[in-house]
C-alpha positions in Angstrom: 0.0 0.0 0.0 1.5 3.4 -1.0 2.8 5.6 1.8 3.0 8.7 -0.3 0.5 10.1 -2.7 1.3 11.0 -6.3 2.3 14.7 -6.4 3.6 14.7 -2.8 6.8 16.6 -2.1 9.5 14.5 -0.4 13.0 15.0 0.9 15.6 12.6 -0.7 18.2 10.5 1.1 22.0 10.8 0.9 23.7 11.7 -1.4 20.8 14.0 -2.3 20.5 15.6 1.1 18.7 18.9 1.0 17.0 18.1 -2.4 13.2 18.0 -2.6 11.5 16.0 -5.3 7.9 15.1 -6.5 6.5 11.6 -6.3 5.3 10.9 -9.9 4.7 7.1 -9.7 4.4 4.1 -7.4 5.8 0.7 -8.5 3.8 -1.7 -6.4 5.7 -4.9 -7.4 9.0 -3.5 -5.9 7.4 -1.1 -3.4 9.3 1.8 -4.8 8.5 5.4 -5.7 9.6 7.2 -8.8 10.7 10.7 -7.7 11.4 13.5 -10.1 13.9 16.3 -9.0 15.7 18.9 -11.0 14.8 19.6 -14.6 15.0 16.1 -16.0 16.2 13.7 -13.3 14.2 10.9 -11.7 15.1 7.9 -9.6 13.3 5.1 -7.7 13.4 5.1 -3.9 12.1 2.8 -1.2 9.5 4.3 1.1 11.8 4.2 4.2 14.4 6.4 2.3 11.9 9.3 1.8 10.4 11.8 4.2 7.5 14.0 3.5 8.5 17.7 3.0 6.5 20.2 4.9 
């Protein structure tokens, strides 16, 4: 079950400390989120690696 909603702003883990990205997809089979940050960068992260940005 997804922990974050699509469109949520999240803080990324090391080595991206201080970077905020947007959740754009959830890959249920691997329990990973696709997060876009910067102009054209995106990576998959596990839910425990991300924290909700407030």
